[in-house]
C-alpha positions as semicolon CSV with decimal commas, in nm:
position;residue;x (nm);y (nm);z (nm)
1;X;0,005;0,000;-0,001
2;X;0,122;0,358;-0,092
3;X;0,004;0,604;0,192
4;X;-0,039;0,972;0,088
5;X;0,023;1,238;0,349
6;X;-0,189;1,531;0,300
7;X;-0,087;1,836;0,546
8;X;-0,317;2,125;0,531
9;X;-0,462;2,335;0,802
10;X;-0,788;2,377;0,593
11;X;-1,014;2,106;0,724
12;X;-1,292;2,189;0,465
13;X;-1,029;2,147;0,174
14;X;-0,931;1,813;0,297
15;X;-1,283;1,704;0,352
16;X;-1,380;1,802;0,001
17;X;-1,059;1,674;-0,188
18;X;-0,911;1,369;-0,003
19;X;-1,161;1,133;-0,192
20;X;-1,073;1,302;-0,525
21;X;-0,716;1,264;-0,458
22;X;-0,762;0,887;-0,392
23;X;-0,950;0,858;-0,726
24;X;-0,659;1,016;-0,906
25;X;-0,417;0,781;-0,746
26;X;-0,625;0,488;-0,817
27;X;-0,571;0,554;-1,180
28;X;-0,207;0,484;-1,140
29;X;-0,280;0,147;-0,962
30;X;-0,042;-0,144;-1,074
31;X;-0,147;-0,492;-0,984
32;X;-0,260;-0,518;-0,620
33;X;-0,133;-0,167;-0,540
34;X;-0,358;0,021;-0,320
35;X;-0,362;0,381;-0,166
36;X;-0,473;0,543;0,157
37;X;-0,463;0,901;0,275
38;X;-0,311;1,015;0,614
39;X;-0,432;1,354;0,713
40;X;-0,216;1,612;0,918
41;X;-0,337;1,962;1,025
42;X;0,017;2,102;1,107
43;X;0,377;2,065;0,993
44;X;0,461;1,964;1,354
45;X;0,200;1,690;1,341
46;X;0,337;1,553;1,009
47;X;0,714;1,553;1,118
48;X;0,629;1,388;1,441
49;X;0,414;1,100;1,296
50;X;0,491;1,035;0,929
51;X;0,761;0,767;1,003
52;X;0,519;0,575;1,227
53;X;0,234;0,625;0,981
54;X;0,451;0,494;0,694
55;X;0,379;0,788;0,460
56;X;0,526;0,771;0,112
57;X;0,406;1,070;-0,077
58;X;0,364;1,420;0,079
59;X;0,110;1,678;-0,033
60;X;0,215;1,988;0,140
61;X;0,004;2,309;0,172
62;X;0,255;2,603;0,150
63;X;0,070;2,815;0,414
64;X;0,020;2,606;0,712
65;X;-0,082;2,765;1,046
66;X;0,231;2,684;1,242
67;X;0,483;2,723;0,965
68;X;0,544;2,720;0,585
69;X;0,502;2,395;0,383
70;X;0,836;2,461;0,224
71;X;0,989;2,453;0,570
72;X;0,845;2,114;0,635
73;X;0,972;2,015;0,279
74;X;1,312;2,122;0,381
75;X;1,311;1,910;0,686
76;X;1,169;1,616;0,516
77;X;1,469;1,646;0,267
78;X;1,722;1,651;0,551
79;X;1,564;1,341;0,713
80;X;1,482;1,138;0,384
81;X;1,702;1,073;0,101
82;X;1,462;1,177;-0,165
83;X;1,110;1,242;-0,057
84;X;0,820;1,254;-0,301
85;X;0,662;1,617;-0,233
86;X;0,392;1,793;-0,416
87;X;0,309;2,153;-0,293
88;X;-0,041;2,291;-0,310
89;X;-0,153;2,624;-0,217
90;X;-0,446;2,860;-0,264
91;X;-0,198;3,149;-0,358
92;X;0,086;3,189;-0,615
93;X;0,315;3,448;-0,453
94;X;0,528;3,172;-0,278
95;X;0,584;2,952;-0,595
96;X;0,967;2,987;-0,588
97;X;1,000;2,919;-0,220
98;X;0,784;2,617;-0,293
99;X;1,065;2,444;-0,483
100;X;1,273;2,374;-0,178
101;X;1,348;2,014;-0,148
102;X;1,334;1,921;-0,526
103;X;0,949;1,857;-0,515
104;X;0,762;1,652;-0,784
105;X;0,559;1,959;-0,851
106;X;0,347;2,264;-0,745
107;X;-0,035;2,278;-0,774
108;X;-0,265;2,565;-0,695
109;X;-0,584;2,468;-0,514
110;X;-0,798;2,633;-0,780
111;X;-0,637;2,414;-1,049
112;X;-0,607;2,101;-0,846
113;X;-0,864;1,897;-1,054
114;X;-0,663;1,962;-1,378
115;X;-0,319;1,979;-1,261
116;X;-0,276;1,713;-0,977
117;X;-0,293;1,414;-1,194
118;X;0,001;1,453;-1,396
119;X;0,223;1,506;-1,080
120;X;0,053;1,196;-0,923
121;X;0,174;0,987;-1,195
122;X;0,550;1,125;-1,146
123;X;0,508;1,072;-0,754
124;X;0,385;0,712;-0,797
125;X;0,654;0,635;-1,047
126;X;0,909;0,794;-0,792
127;X;0,799;0,563;-0,514
128;X;0,800;0,236;-0,728
129;X;1,156;0,325;-0,849
130;X;1,282;0,378;-0,490
131;X;1,123;0,022;-0,406
132;X;1,335;-0,161;-0,688
133;X;1,588;-0,409;-0,553
134;X;1,936;-0,517;-0,640
135;X;2,047;-0,877;-0,598
136;X;2,408;-0,900;-0,472
137;X;2,562;-1,237;-0,495
138;X;2,864;-1,306;-0,242
139;X;3,086;-1,621;-0,212
140;X;2,867;-1,777;0,046
141;X;2,533;-1,594;0,043
142;X;2,302;-1,361;-0,152
143;X;2,156;-1,034;-0,060
144;X;1,848;-0,866;-0,206
145;X;1,884;-0,494;-0,121
146;X;1,635;-0,195;-0,187
147;X;1,821;0,033;-0,438
148;X;1,704;0,335;-0,233
149;X;1,872;0,199;0,085
150;X;2,210;0,183;-0,090
151;X;2,416;0,487;-0,041
152;X;2,762;0,392;-0,183
153;X;2,894;0,110;-0,381
154;X;3,271;0,061;-0,374
155;X;3,544;-0,192;-0,439
156;X;3,905;-0,221;-0,341
157;X;4,139;-0,550;-0,388
158;X;3,827;-0,747;-0,489
159;X;3,628;-0,654;-0,178
160;X;3,295;-0,509;-0,235
161;X;3,183;-0,260;0,019
162;X;2,813;-0,164;0,016
163;X;2,725;0,122;0,247
164;X;2,352;0,130;0,338
165;X;2,145;0,393;0,494
166;X;2,157;0,187;0,795
167;X;2,472;-0,036;0,812
168;X;2,696;-0,201;0,552
169;X;2,774;-0,512;0,368
170;X;3,127;-0,633;0,280
171;X;3,186;-0,946;0,056
172;X;3,402;-1,048;-0,242
173;X;3,307;-0,900;-0,584
174;X;3,365;-0,666;-0,851
175;X;3,190;-0,317;-0,942
176;X;3,148;-0,401;-1,307
177;X;2,925;-0,712;-1,224
178;X;2,650;-0,459;-1,087
179;X;2,742;-0,136;-1,283
180;X;2,483;-0,166;-1,542
181;X;2,208;-0,236;-1,311
182;X;2,321;0,040;-1,079
183;X;2,309;0,290;-1,360
184;X;1,945;0,182;-1,434
185;X;1,862;0,303;-1,090
186;X;2,045;0,612;-1,125
187;X;2,360;0,562;-0,959
188;X;2,666;0,780;-1,061
189;X;2,999;0,632;-1,123
190;X;3,274;0,907;-0,993
191;X;3,584;0,678;-1,030
192;X;3,682;0,329;-1,133
193;X;3,595;0,185;-0,796
194;X;3,301;0,394;-0,666
195;X;2,937;0,462;-0,748
196;X;2,713;0,686;-0,553
197;X;2,345;0,699;-0,499
198;X;2,260;1,071;-0,601
199;X;1,982;1,070;-0,348
200;X;2,235;1,074;-0,069
201;X;2,466;1,341;-0,223
202;X;2,457;1,676;-0,034
203;X;2,660;1,862;-0,297
204;X;2,934;1,834;-0,562
205;X;3,226;2,072;-0,489
206;X;3,527;2,064;-0,721
207;X;3,667;1,699;-0,722
208;X;3,464;1,593;-0,419
209;X;3,122;1,448;-0,356
210;X;2,987;1,534;-0,029
211;X;2,730;1,284;0,122
212;X;2,446;1,360;0,351
213;X;2,619;1,159;0,621
214;X;2,922;1,358;0,597
215;X;3,148;1,126;0,389
216;X;3,343;1,268;0,119
217;X;3,452;1,084;-0,199
218;X;3,701;1,194;-0,457
219;X;3,590;1,225;-0,815
220;X;3,846;1,124;-1,071
221;X;3,961;1,393;-1,312
222;X;3,827;1,227;-1,619
223;X;3,473;1,207;-1,474
224;X;3,421;1,538;-1,311
225;X;3,227;1,708;-1,586
226;X;3,018;1,403;-1,644
227;X;2,933;1,359;-1,264
228;X;2,838;1,717;-1,232
229;X;2,611;1,695;-1,522
230;X;2,458;1,371;-1,418
231;X;2,382;1,508;-1,055
232;X;2,247;1,827;-1,193
233;X;1,998;1,618;-1,416
234;X;1,899;1,408;-1,107
235;X;1,834;1,724;-0,891
236;X;1,601;1,860;-1,167
237;X;1,445;1,497;-1,198
């Protein structure tokens, strides 16, 4: 089940549109996939509960009572590698601020019926892609890892080190065995021995890739231009 978090202090709006939002999401259903809505009335309520509630996609009103929606989006981006955010608002003056956190899109409430659907398809695709899995085969055992949980793939002296969002795996192997599959999932090769998940890159500075967890990886001279281009494409989606 994919859970859609709607955060808006306008209760009348949520009463009117949450069923319509489910209808739009149901058009994107694949196989046994189902959707449900989790409602929050403030940014604090969302940030305190979204993990427990298992929210996958976030529809954030920009003008919340206790804070701005893009402040919530910024905090989600700090906590999560690449959250699926769609900003909604009754106004247009905050449109540029709303692009904090690399959102899927921006929808005005008056255009919700017409404009939300195209962003819903993008958000659902985004969540499905994050759920893709990579099969890693070691000498003695096999791992099946969610691509979204892999931060870094690196190899030295035939030892493959996979840094995960929580923990790591070390086994014998070669990068080229998995390189093509990782590229399909958007990983960027920064040197002969290292591939990074761009969702966990904080920034690219000169010949270094700085990760959200503070780790720094050197980018080989021959790959710098290409790495920067691929990263910029990723940040634009």
